[in-house]
N, C-alpha and C positions, 0 to 999 in steps of 0.2 A: 504494500500500500504506500502511497505517497502522501506527503503532508505539505501544507502551505508554509512558505518561509515566514519566520517571524519578522514583523516590521518594527523597527526601532525608532524611537522618537529622537530627532536630531536636537543637538544643543542649540538653544537660542543664542543669538549674538550677545557677547558679553558687553556690558556697559561699564565705562570707567567713571568713577566718581572723582571729582576734582574738589580740592579744598583750598581755601585761601590761607596764605601764610599768616600766622599770628604776628601781630605787631608788638614788639617788646618796648616800643618807645612811648606807649600810652599807658594810662592807669586802668584802662578798661579790661575787665576780665573776659577771657574768651568764653563764648557761649558753649555750653555743653549740650550734647544730644540727649534729649530726655528719652527714657525708655517708654515704649507704649504701655498703656494701662492694661491692655487686653493681650498680654503675652500668652502665647499658647505653650502648653507643656509638650515636651518631646513625645512623639507617638500619637498625638491627638489627631483625630480625623479632620479637624478644622485648622490644621497647621498652615502657616502662611505659605504661599506659592513662591518658593525660592528660585524657580526657573525664570521668573520675570525680574526678581530683585537680587539677582546674584551678581553683585558688582565686584570689580577687581579690588584687591586690597590697596591701600593708599601708598604702598611701597612703589617707588618710581621704577624699579627694575622688574617689569612684568614678566621677564623671562624666568623668574624664580617660581612661577606658578604654572600648573597645568589644570585645565578644566576638561573633565571627561564625563562620560555617562557610565553607568554600571556595566554596560555591554562592551566597553573599551578596555584594552590592556593598558596597564600602567607602563609607560616607556622609560620614565626616569624617576627612580625612587629618591634621588637626591634633591628633588624639588618638593614644594608643597603641592599636594594634589587635592583638587576639589572634584568629588565624584557625585553626580546626580543619580539618584536611585530611579530605575525604570520599573516597569511592571514585572519584569523578570525577577527582580529582587524584592518586590513588595512583600511585606510581612516576614522578611528574613531577619534573624537575630543579627545584631551588630557584630558579634564575635565571628559568626560564620561568614558574614559578608567580608570581613577583613581577612580571614583565613583563606578564602577563595582567591583573593587578590594579592596576598602577600605570601605566595607559595615559596617555601624555602626558609621562611622565618619561623623559628620554633613557636609553638603555641603559647608558651609562657611569656615570650617577648611580646606577642600580640596583646595579651592581657595587661602587660606592663605599660604598653603604649596607651591603653585606655585609662588605666589608673593614674598615669602621669599627665593626663590631659593633653596627650599628643594627638588624640583623635577627638574631633568634635562633630556634632550633628546639628545642622542649622545654627551654627555658632555657639552651641551650648555643650556642656559636659554631658556625657551619656554613660549608661551602664552597659556592660557586655551583653546582658540578657535582653535588653530593650529591642523592640522590633522596629524596623525601618518601614517607611511608607513611600509610595511612589512620589517623586518630587523632592524628597529630602535631599540635602546636600551634606555629604560626609567629607570633612577635611582631615587629611592625613599629613602630619608633619614629615619633613625629610628624614629618611632612615637609610642606614647602610645595608643595602640588599642588592646582590648581583642580579642583573636582568637576564633571564633565560632567553636565549635566542629562539625564535620560532623554529620548530622542527622542519627539516627538509625531508619531506615524505615523497618517495618515488611514486610514479604513476602506477607501477606494478603493485606496490604495497597498498596504495589507496584503493585501487580496484579490487585487490584481493580481500581487503576488509569489507568493502561494500558487498562483495559477492557472498560474504559469510553472514549477512543479515538474514535472520530466520523469521523475524517479525518486525513490522513497523506500522505505526499509525501517527496521528497528529501530535501525540505527546511522548511516544515511547519507541525506542529502538532496542531490540534484543539481538545481540551478536553472538555467534558461535566462536568464541575467542580461541585462537590457536595456542597450543602448548608452547611455553618458552617466551611469551611476550608479556611484559608487565602491563598492568592496567593503567598506570600513570607514570610520569617521569619522576626522577629522584633516586637516591641511593645508588648512584652509578649509572642510571638509565637516563639518556638524554631526552627521551620521550617514550610514551606508552600508548596504549590503545586510545585513550580519551583524546590526547593531543593529536594523534594521527587521524582520528575520526573527525575532529573539527576541521582539519585541513581537507580531508577527503570529501566531506559533505558541504564545506563552505559555510557551516553554521557556527556562529560564535558561542551561542548558548547550547552546550551539551554538557551534562553533568552525570557522573557515575552515581547510580542509585545504591550500589554496594560494590564490594571488591572481591575478587578471587585471586588466589596466589598466581604468581608468574608461571609456576610449574604445572598449574592446573588448566585443563582445557574446558571449553563448554560455555554455557549460557551466561551472558553478562548483560545486565539491564542498564541502559543509558537513557536519561530523561532529556526530552527536547523542550520541556516546559517546566517552570518551577512548580506549578500546581501538580503536575504528574509526579515530580520528584518528591514533593511533600506527602502525597497520597501513598506512594509505594513505600516510602520510608516509615510512614505510620503503620502500614501493614507489617513491615518487618519488625517494628517494635512491639506490636500487638500480637505477633506470631500468628497472623492470619494468612501469611504468604508462605507457602511450603516449597523448599528447594530439595531436589532429589539428585543424588550423585551415584555414579557407577564406578567401582574400583576393583582392582586385582590385588589381593593380599597374600602374604606368605602363609602356607599351611592350610589345612582343612579346619574350618571352624565347626566345632561339634554341634552347637545349637543352631537350628535353622533361623530362629528369630530371637532377638534379645534387645534389651534397652540398656545402654551404658549410661550410668548416672554418676559421673565423677567430676568434681569441681576442678577448674583449670586455673593456673597461675602463670602470668607472663614474667619472664626474667631475661637477663642478658648475659651472654658469655663474656669472657675477658676481652675479646676482640670487638665487643659492642654488638654482635649479632643478636637478634631477637629470637627467643625460644619460648616454648610453653611446656608445662608439665602438670601432671596430676598432683594436687596438693590438698589433701582433704581437710587439714586442720589449720591452714594458713588464713589469717583474717582478710587477706586481699584476694583470695581465690573467688572465682565466679562460678555459680552453678551452671552445669553443662550437661545436656542430655542428647544422646544420639541413638536412633533406631537403626538396627542392623538386620538385614534380610538376605540370607545366603541364596543366590540364584543357581549356582552350579559349583560343584567340586571337581577340579580339573587336575590332570597330570600333564604338565607342559614340558616340552623340550626347549629350554631357554638358552640364550647365547653362551653363558659361562657356567652352566650347571653340568655336573657330572651325572649323566642319566636324567631321568624325569624328575620334575619338581612338583610337589603338591601345592596347588594354588586354589584359592576360593574367589569366585566371581560374585561380587556383593553389591547389593543396592543399599544405600545409606541415606537416611534422612536426619539432618541435624535439627533438633528442636530449638536449639539456641544457636546464636551466630558468633561463636568465639573464634579467635585467631587460631588457625591450624587445628581446629577441633577434631575433625575426622582423623587426621594423621596421628594426633596424640592419643585419642581414644582407642584406635585400632592397634597402635603399638602397645598400649597399656594392657590390652587383653592378650598380647602375644602374637598378633597377626598384623604386623606392620605392612604398609603398602609397598608393592614392588616399585623399585626405583626411587625410594625416599632416602635422599642423602642427608637429611637432617635428623630423622628419628629412627633410622635403621642403617647406620653407617656401616654395619657389618654385612650388608646385603651383597651377596655373591652372584646374583642372578644375571648380571650383565645387561639388564634392561636400562636403556639410556634416558628414559623419561619417567616422571612420576605418573603412575597409573591411576589417575583420579580425573574424572570427567563430570562436569556439571550437566546433567542429562535432562532434567525436567523442571519446569516452573508451573506451579498452580497459584495463580493470582486471582483474587476475588474480582469478578466482573470481566475476566478474560477467559478465552478458551485455553486449555492446557497447551503449553509451548514445550517442544522437545527438540533435542539435537542428537542425532544418532551417534553411536560410539565411533570415535575417530579410527581411521584406517590402521594406524600403528597399533592401537590396543586390540582391535579386531584381529589383526594378523597374529598377535600373541595367542589369542584364544584359539585360532584356527590351527595352532601347532599341537593341539591335544592329540595324544597317542591313544 
């Protein structure tokens, strides 16, 4: 299905205020601007229209400022940036608005900017949790942040991603993500699926609804509208949207169906890499549940195995959305995923990829969306003796 391109409101021309120089040779006191009596609180529906009264600061060097809309990329973080909120950011929290535009700046630094009054909304202080409205103007003080160059996406990669779209409507794209491609740039990746899709589609507003690991293939939801993004993320929080995965794990699982209910804890290795483990009594552990359904028990001839190797082909439904949840839970019960170099480092199968595929999405109001098992995983299953 195709969708209409979003139309963005252009910035009105900026008006420059001029002020007369105060005379220090007279005894007259300079007149002060009185504050209007009907000041509106931040977030009010009747907030003043700053798109018409958005004047340049009285600094003579106007090159020190940038006026943008929320749909534009910030090109120079060393300047003061004034960003007008569009309908795409309407009702978005200030902290989330900033995190989207200040990619690469740690979350804690973003909150410090707000606390230190380096960020203002309509000329006033604001709280991180306060919601923006269309027409609000967000001022961001100069910060030290490297500007990421726009990714150079080859025509072949762009077309390849477009060909992997399995569902699309006016508000949502569902992509069958290939194994080995990160969903977003950062951590050594110059760009990921979301940046490449913005280039491939020519759409400035595309946002990830959720994330899946770089090493996982399968269904990835990308919102084309903020309303769609909010609706789907609400479903994820309320656990009314169900994701189903297919995976190949070491050994034969004895029980056909089971529920793994073990809390998970994030931690970091000495080199800074993120990991997750089962930690039942730790105060920071998060409740985590995974449903496991064995589809087949196989004996496969794998690349580096001496003789046949027992493998289970499994359908998995995470009831919670924790980082690396499926990988950690399956390793905990003694059946780590084939090709998992993080939670099964002693794997001798010789499988070059993580055998985990996001297979199905059940979204309220949508028909069930599926992506067939990728050819490389299917080829492993076909090696059954």
